[in-house]
C-alpha beads as a LAMMPS data file, in Angstrom:
LAMMPS data file: protein, C-alpha beads

289 atoms
288 bonds

1 atom types
1 bond types

-500.0 500.0 xlo xhi
-500.0 500.0 ylo yhi
-500.0 500.0 zlo zhi

Masses

1 110.0

Atoms # bond

1 1 1 -161.387 -225.960 88.268
2 1 1 -162.149 -226.169 91.977
3 1 1 -160.093 -225.050 94.960
4 1 1 -160.228 -227.386 97.966
5 1 1 -159.084 -226.111 101.368
6 1 1 -157.894 -228.553 104.052
7 1 1 -156.020 -230.967 101.798
8 1 1 -154.844 -233.287 104.587
9 1 1 -158.295 -234.111 105.971
10 1 1 -160.433 -237.124 105.129
11 1 1 -163.088 -235.128 103.245
12 1 1 -160.490 -233.289 101.155
13 1 1 -158.866 -236.613 100.302
14 1 1 -162.250 -237.858 99.100
15 1 1 -162.496 -234.807 96.837
16 1 1 -158.984 -235.455 95.561
17 1 1 -159.997 -238.994 94.583
18 1 1 -163.054 -237.653 92.735
19 1 1 -161.534 -234.539 91.168
20 1 1 -157.854 -235.354 90.696
21 1 1 -156.192 -232.569 88.710
22 1 1 -159.532 -230.806 88.198
23 1 1 -158.835 -229.062 91.493
24 1 1 -155.986 -227.482 93.413
25 1 1 -155.554 -228.273 97.088
26 1 1 -154.381 -226.117 99.981
27 1 1 -153.848 -226.844 103.659
28 1 1 -154.994 -224.208 106.143
29 1 1 -151.338 -223.346 106.773
30 1 1 -151.019 -222.325 103.121
31 1 1 -153.418 -219.429 103.728
32 1 1 -153.019 -216.581 106.202
33 1 1 -156.642 -215.956 107.169
34 1 1 -155.652 -212.698 108.899
35 1 1 -154.518 -211.229 105.580
36 1 1 -157.437 -210.922 103.156
37 1 1 -155.224 -209.388 100.474
38 1 1 -152.752 -212.288 100.648
39 1 1 -155.618 -214.776 100.372
40 1 1 -156.870 -212.890 97.336
41 1 1 -153.434 -212.981 95.727
42 1 1 -153.065 -216.725 96.367
43 1 1 -156.527 -217.817 95.247
44 1 1 -156.827 -215.441 92.281
45 1 1 -154.005 -217.304 90.537
46 1 1 -156.590 -219.952 89.719
47 1 1 -159.751 -219.536 87.686
48 1 1 -161.870 -221.439 90.200
49 1 1 -165.559 -222.095 89.601
50 1 1 -166.054 -222.713 93.345
51 1 1 -164.057 -223.029 96.556
52 1 1 -164.718 -225.992 98.841
53 1 1 -163.606 -225.574 102.447
54 1 1 -163.125 -228.866 104.290
55 1 1 -160.745 -227.395 106.875
56 1 1 -161.837 -227.484 110.513
57 1 1 -160.509 -227.805 114.046
58 1 1 -162.246 -231.056 115.027
59 1 1 -160.456 -232.042 118.241
60 1 1 -163.649 -231.601 120.255
61 1 1 -162.164 -232.162 123.715
62 1 1 -158.964 -230.226 123.059
63 1 1 -161.009 -227.267 121.814
64 1 1 -162.195 -226.702 125.378
65 1 1 -158.702 -225.453 126.246
66 1 1 -157.717 -224.168 122.784
67 1 1 -160.681 -221.973 121.945
68 1 1 -158.589 -219.439 120.021
69 1 1 -157.128 -222.129 117.751
70 1 1 -160.574 -223.604 117.186
71 1 1 -161.998 -220.184 116.327
72 1 1 -159.230 -219.433 113.837
73 1 1 -159.943 -222.586 111.825
74 1 1 -163.690 -222.821 112.340
75 1 1 -164.738 -219.177 112.094
76 1 1 -162.007 -216.788 110.919
77 1 1 -160.709 -218.866 108.015
78 1 1 -164.146 -219.521 106.453
79 1 1 -165.003 -215.838 106.859
80 1 1 -161.862 -214.834 104.978
81 1 1 -162.410 -217.303 102.141
82 1 1 -166.122 -216.481 101.900
83 1 1 -165.178 -212.821 101.561
84 1 1 -162.866 -213.676 98.686
85 1 1 -165.605 -215.743 97.019
86 1 1 -168.099 -212.882 97.368
87 1 1 -165.710 -210.492 95.652
88 1 1 -164.890 -213.058 92.940
89 1 1 -168.593 -213.908 92.490
90 1 1 -168.061 -217.661 92.892
91 1 1 -169.773 -220.130 95.259
92 1 1 -168.272 -221.025 98.617
93 1 1 -168.944 -224.525 99.951
94 1 1 -168.488 -224.978 103.701
95 1 1 -169.119 -227.809 106.165
96 1 1 -170.599 -227.462 109.612
97 1 1 -171.861 -229.883 112.219
98 1 1 -174.766 -231.229 114.239
99 1 1 -172.884 -229.880 117.264
100 1 1 -174.405 -226.445 116.625
101 1 1 -177.508 -227.888 118.348
102 1 1 -177.970 -228.707 122.032
103 1 1 -178.811 -232.358 121.384
104 1 1 -182.089 -232.180 123.281
105 1 1 -185.166 -234.118 122.171
106 1 1 -185.345 -237.271 120.112
107 1 1 -186.457 -235.997 116.694
108 1 1 -184.305 -234.884 113.756
109 1 1 -183.242 -231.250 113.660
110 1 1 -184.322 -229.041 110.761
111 1 1 -182.132 -226.286 109.359
112 1 1 -184.218 -223.548 110.961
113 1 1 -184.311 -225.027 114.452
114 1 1 -182.775 -223.063 117.287
115 1 1 -179.019 -223.498 117.621
116 1 1 -177.494 -223.839 121.075
117 1 1 -174.074 -225.498 121.089
118 1 1 -172.928 -227.125 124.324
119 1 1 -169.167 -227.129 123.666
120 1 1 -166.483 -224.873 122.198
121 1 1 -166.229 -226.858 118.981
122 1 1 -169.933 -226.391 118.271
123 1 1 -169.772 -222.747 119.311
124 1 1 -166.928 -221.923 116.903
125 1 1 -168.533 -223.874 114.055
126 1 1 -171.729 -221.864 114.543
127 1 1 -169.678 -218.662 114.459
128 1 1 -168.261 -219.887 111.146
129 1 1 -171.731 -220.465 109.723
130 1 1 -172.842 -216.979 110.678
131 1 1 -169.718 -215.323 109.292
132 1 1 -170.180 -217.054 105.919
133 1 1 -173.834 -216.018 105.737
134 1 1 -173.006 -212.429 106.687
135 1 1 -170.599 -212.012 103.761
136 1 1 -173.621 -212.041 101.464
137 1 1 -172.070 -214.111 98.682
138 1 1 -173.098 -217.394 97.088
139 1 1 -172.703 -220.250 99.554
140 1 1 -173.760 -223.727 100.547
141 1 1 -173.258 -224.718 104.181
142 1 1 -173.631 -228.444 104.786
143 1 1 -174.177 -229.524 108.380
144 1 1 -173.127 -233.131 108.726
145 1 1 -172.391 -235.673 111.466
146 1 1 -169.999 -238.427 112.507
147 1 1 -167.774 -238.198 109.408
148 1 1 -165.367 -241.056 108.729
149 1 1 -163.588 -242.949 105.971
150 1 1 -161.699 -246.220 105.671
151 1 1 -158.143 -245.161 106.440
152 1 1 -157.815 -241.927 108.428
153 1 1 -158.040 -241.053 112.114
154 1 1 -161.715 -241.521 112.982
155 1 1 -164.152 -243.702 114.939
156 1 1 -164.309 -246.408 112.276
157 1 1 -160.545 -246.871 112.102
158 1 1 -160.240 -246.730 115.886
159 1 1 -162.815 -249.525 116.212
160 1 1 -161.014 -251.622 113.609
161 1 1 -157.756 -251.231 115.503
162 1 1 -159.308 -251.999 118.878
163 1 1 -161.262 -254.897 117.414
164 1 1 -157.972 -256.535 116.487
165 1 1 -156.361 -255.804 119.861
166 1 1 -159.101 -256.482 122.411
167 1 1 -161.691 -259.122 123.171
168 1 1 -164.126 -256.753 124.882
169 1 1 -165.084 -253.083 124.510
170 1 1 -167.529 -250.633 126.075
171 1 1 -169.138 -248.067 123.747
172 1 1 -171.588 -245.243 124.423
173 1 1 -175.169 -246.124 123.517
174 1 1 -177.205 -242.992 124.344
175 1 1 -175.838 -240.621 121.695
176 1 1 -177.921 -241.040 118.532
177 1 1 -176.989 -239.821 115.060
178 1 1 -175.925 -240.908 111.598
179 1 1 -172.429 -241.972 110.495
180 1 1 -171.447 -240.101 107.331
181 1 1 -168.978 -241.636 104.871
182 1 1 -166.642 -238.905 103.602
183 1 1 -166.508 -240.150 99.958
184 1 1 -170.322 -240.184 99.814
185 1 1 -170.448 -236.646 101.249
186 1 1 -167.930 -235.382 98.696
187 1 1 -169.776 -237.046 95.822
188 1 1 -173.140 -235.512 96.787
189 1 1 -171.514 -232.100 97.179
190 1 1 -170.302 -232.191 93.581
191 1 1 -173.691 -233.483 92.441
192 1 1 -175.340 -230.535 94.161
193 1 1 -173.117 -228.058 92.344
194 1 1 -173.809 -229.780 89.024
195 1 1 -177.561 -229.781 89.662
196 1 1 -177.847 -226.042 90.291
197 1 1 -179.571 -224.124 87.530
198 1 1 -180.666 -220.530 87.600
199 1 1 -180.422 -218.520 90.809
200 1 1 -177.876 -219.919 93.249
201 1 1 -179.727 -221.502 96.216
202 1 1 -177.534 -220.142 99.009
203 1 1 -178.395 -221.570 102.394
204 1 1 -177.755 -224.033 105.194
205 1 1 -178.456 -227.692 104.374
206 1 1 -178.296 -230.881 106.412
207 1 1 -176.408 -233.705 104.711
208 1 1 -175.463 -236.915 106.518
209 1 1 -175.872 -240.658 106.180
210 1 1 -179.487 -241.859 105.984
211 1 1 -180.886 -243.719 108.972
212 1 1 -179.733 -243.505 112.559
213 1 1 -177.830 -245.414 115.204
214 1 1 -175.791 -244.973 118.377
215 1 1 -172.018 -245.192 118.687
216 1 1 -172.595 -248.651 120.168
217 1 1 -174.769 -249.584 117.195
218 1 1 -172.175 -248.236 114.791
219 1 1 -169.385 -250.195 116.464
220 1 1 -171.472 -253.370 116.471
221 1 1 -172.139 -253.081 112.735
222 1 1 -168.485 -252.325 112.016
223 1 1 -167.416 -255.574 113.661
224 1 1 -170.284 -257.592 112.199
225 1 1 -169.705 -256.456 108.626
226 1 1 -165.909 -256.637 108.912
227 1 1 -166.086 -260.274 110.029
228 1 1 -168.450 -261.073 107.163
229 1 1 -165.878 -259.619 104.769
230 1 1 -163.202 -261.923 106.168
231 1 1 -161.315 -259.526 108.420
232 1 1 -159.883 -261.301 111.457
233 1 1 -160.892 -259.624 114.720
234 1 1 -160.267 -260.554 118.343
235 1 1 -163.343 -258.729 119.661
236 1 1 -166.254 -260.888 120.791
237 1 1 -168.156 -258.698 123.266
238 1 1 -169.329 -255.062 123.173
239 1 1 -170.915 -253.466 126.224
240 1 1 -173.381 -250.567 125.778
241 1 1 -172.781 -247.793 128.325
242 1 1 -174.319 -244.351 129.002
243 1 1 -172.374 -241.161 128.309
244 1 1 -172.135 -240.619 132.064
245 1 1 -169.885 -243.677 132.260
246 1 1 -167.456 -242.174 129.735
247 1 1 -166.890 -238.550 130.848
248 1 1 -165.045 -236.245 128.440
249 1 1 -163.845 -232.621 128.749
250 1 1 -166.443 -231.514 126.176
251 1 1 -170.100 -232.428 126.438
252 1 1 -171.549 -234.310 123.473
253 1 1 -175.120 -233.877 122.191
254 1 1 -177.271 -236.930 122.884
255 1 1 -179.386 -236.223 119.812
256 1 1 -177.425 -235.672 116.599
257 1 1 -180.248 -236.540 114.200
258 1 1 -180.495 -234.247 111.154
259 1 1 -183.409 -233.937 108.733
260 1 1 -181.881 -233.926 105.235
261 1 1 -185.076 -233.420 103.212
262 1 1 -184.211 -229.826 102.267
263 1 1 -181.050 -230.923 100.448
264 1 1 -183.048 -233.586 98.651
265 1 1 -185.803 -231.213 97.521
266 1 1 -183.718 -228.128 96.680
267 1 1 -180.364 -229.580 95.578
268 1 1 -181.676 -232.955 94.335
269 1 1 -179.159 -234.968 96.341
270 1 1 -179.678 -237.861 98.728
271 1 1 -177.159 -239.661 100.894
272 1 1 -177.108 -243.473 101.040
273 1 1 -178.052 -245.377 104.171
274 1 1 -175.154 -245.411 106.612
275 1 1 -174.982 -249.214 106.619
276 1 1 -174.484 -249.310 102.840
277 1 1 -171.670 -246.770 103.104
278 1 1 -170.121 -248.779 105.917
279 1 1 -169.667 -251.740 103.580
280 1 1 -167.804 -249.447 101.157
281 1 1 -165.626 -248.211 104.002
282 1 1 -164.683 -251.755 104.960
283 1 1 -163.726 -252.512 101.357
284 1 1 -161.585 -249.375 101.341
285 1 1 -160.015 -250.397 104.641
286 1 1 -159.155 -253.851 103.264
287 1 1 -157.538 -252.290 100.206
288 1 1 -155.340 -249.942 102.233
289 1 1 -154.584 -252.030 105.314

Bonds

1 1 1 2
2 1 2 3
3 1 3 4
4 1 4 5
5 1 5 6
6 1 6 7
7 1 7 8
8 1 8 9
9 1 9 10
10 1 10 11
11 1 11 12
12 1 12 13
13 1 13 14
14 1 14 15
15 1 15 16
16 1 16 17
17 1 17 18
18 1 18 19
19 1 19 20
20 1 20 21
21 1 21 22
22 1 22 23
23 1 23 24
24 1 24 25
25 1 25 26
26 1 26 27
27 1 27 28
28 1 28 29
29 1 29 30
30 1 30 31
31 1 31 32
32 1 32 33
33 1 33 34
34 1 34 35
35 1 35 36
36 1 36 37
37 1 37 38
38 1 38 39
39 1 39 40
40 1 40 41
41 1 41 42
42 1 42 43
43 1 43 44
44 1 44 45
45 1 45 46
46 1 46 47
47 1 47 48
48 1 48 49
49 1 49 50
50 1 50 51
51 1 51 52
52 1 52 53
53 1 53 54
54 1 54 55
55 1 55 56
56 1 56 57
57 1 57 58
58 1 58 59
59 1 59 60
60 1 60 61
61 1 61 62
62 1 62 63
63 1 63 64
64 1 64 65
65 1 65 66
66 1 66 67
67 1 67 68
68 1 68 69
69 1 69 70
70 1 70 71
71 1 71 72
72 1 72 73
73 1 73 74
74 1 74 75
75 1 75 76
76 1 76 77
77 1 77 78
78 1 78 79
79 1 79 80
80 1 80 81
81 1 81 82
82 1 82 83
83 1 83 84
84 1 84 85
85 1 85 86
86 1 86 87
87 1 87 88
88 1 88 89
89 1 89 90
90 1 90 91
91 1 91 92
92 1 92 93
93 1 93 94
94 1 94 95
95 1 95 96
96 1 96 97
97 1 97 98
98 1 98 99
99 1 99 100
100 1 100 101
101 1 101 102
102 1 102 103
103 1 103 104
104 1 104 105
105 1 105 106
106 1 106 107
107 1 107 108
108 1 108 109
109 1 109 110
110 1 110 111
111 1 111 112
112 1 112 113
113 1 113 114
114 1 114 115
115 1 115 116
116 1 116 117
117 1 117 118
118 1 118 119
119 1 119 120
120 1 120 121
121 1 121 122
122 1 122 123
123 1 123 124
124 1 124 125
125 1 125 126
126 1 126 127
127 1 127 128
128 1 128 129
129 1 129 130
130 1 130 131
131 1 131 132
132 1 132 133
133 1 133 134
134 1 134 135
135 1 135 136
136 1 136 137
137 1 137 138
138 1 138 139
139 1 139 140
140 1 140 141
141 1 141 142
142 1 142 143
143 1 143 144
144 1 144 145
145 1 145 146
146 1 146 147
147 1 147 148
148 1 148 149
149 1 149 150
150 1 150 151
151 1 151 152
152 1 152 153
153 1 153 154
154 1 154 155
155 1 155 156
156 1 156 157
157 1 157 158
158 1 158 159
159 1 159 160
160 1 160 161
161 1 161 162
162 1 162 163
163 1 163 164
164 1 164 165
165 1 165 166
166 1 166 167
167 1 167 168
168 1 168 169
169 1 169 170
170 1 170 171
171 1 171 172
172 1 172 173
173 1 173 174
174 1 174 175
175 1 175 176
176 1 176 177
177 1 177 178
178 1 178 179
179 1 179 180
180 1 180 181
181 1 181 182
182 1 182 183
183 1 183 184
184 1 184 185
185 1 185 186
186 1 186 187
187 1 187 188
188 1 188 189
189 1 189 190
190 1 190 191
191 1 191 192
192 1 192 193
193 1 193 194
194 1 194 195
195 1 195 196
196 1 196 197
197 1 197 198
198 1 198 199
199 1 199 200
200 1 200 201
201 1 201 202
202 1 202 203
203 1 203 204
204 1 204 205
205 1 205 206
206 1 206 207
207 1 207 208
208 1 208 209
209 1 209 210
210 1 210 211
211 1 211 212
212 1 212 213
213 1 213 214
214 1 214 215
215 1 215 216
216 1 216 217
217 1 217 218
218 1 218 219
219 1 219 220
220 1 220 221
221 1 221 222
222 1 222 223
223 1 223 224
224 1 224 225
225 1 225 226
226 1 226 227
227 1 227 228
228 1 228 229
229 1 229 230
230 1 230 231
231 1 231 232
232 1 232 233
233 1 233 234
234 1 234 235
235 1 235 236
236 1 236 237
237 1 237 238
238 1 238 239
239 1 239 240
240 1 240 241
241 1 241 242
242 1 242 243
243 1 243 244
244 1 244 245
245 1 245 246
246 1 246 247
247 1 247 248
248 1 248 249
249 1 249 250
250 1 250 251
251 1 251 252
252 1 252 253
253 1 253 254
254 1 254 255
255 1 255 256
256 1 256 257
257 1 257 258
258 1 258 259
259 1 259 260
260 1 260 261
261 1 261 262
262 1 262 263
263 1 263 264
264 1 264 265
265 1 265 266
266 1 266 267
267 1 267 268
268 1 268 269
269 1 269 270
270 1 270 271
271 1 271 272
272 1 272 273
273 1 273 274
274 1 274 275
275 1 275 276
276 1 276 277
277 1 277 278
278 1 278 279
279 1 279 280
280 1 280 281
281 1 281 282
282 1 282 283
283 1 283 284
284 1 284 285
285 1 285 286
286 1 286 287
287 1 287 288
288 1 288 289
């Protein structure tokens, strides 16, 4: 039995598809992270073998003016649940982000590279990482990037909507990273837990789609593959633009590349290429549209 936190998010929904009634699901509002004893009472009703926290405040721009709300979800809640897991002697699985890095350079970041977030979202996610580590329990922290699925509120679904409404779009082309398909991320997480033998390999791991692209490249492939699968789109022109032409309240890292070799060597898991996952996402979109 697993406990999954953040039941309304796209990653939690992927876990629900994979686990069904082999897990119980909570939203963040079901748990009062300021009351450790209440969390203990709620979670101890279930004989969980691990707790998976998918909950996060991910409104990157809004976080710039709602730092307290972002910190509650991204740092205080994981600290509270990690504390419970330490006392219960069960693993805590938590997700973080490439935004803990500055985005400088053009090579993939390793887990031990210096962190230096450039926005509030990244700052609070880094605080969450550190609070989980400091509890001293069993944990896996997966830093990932550009998470999406085929039917929730995300870049992929936004592009599909705009592709049906508009003939021309402009998309940022100087932010480089890897789209990560939520169902693939959930599947590899469970594989990692199943693969662990002996001493629990607590640590921070990078886990995102294989390969790399820009948001412009991602959008272009979305439209290309969607048309090949028979989806009718109005879009016929995409313009690549620099980030400076699309200013946002929160700065975005230009380099979101993550080196995932540690997860492959230690946990024996490997994510599929992002373009392969994209085809699955389009099939999912067609089935739910």
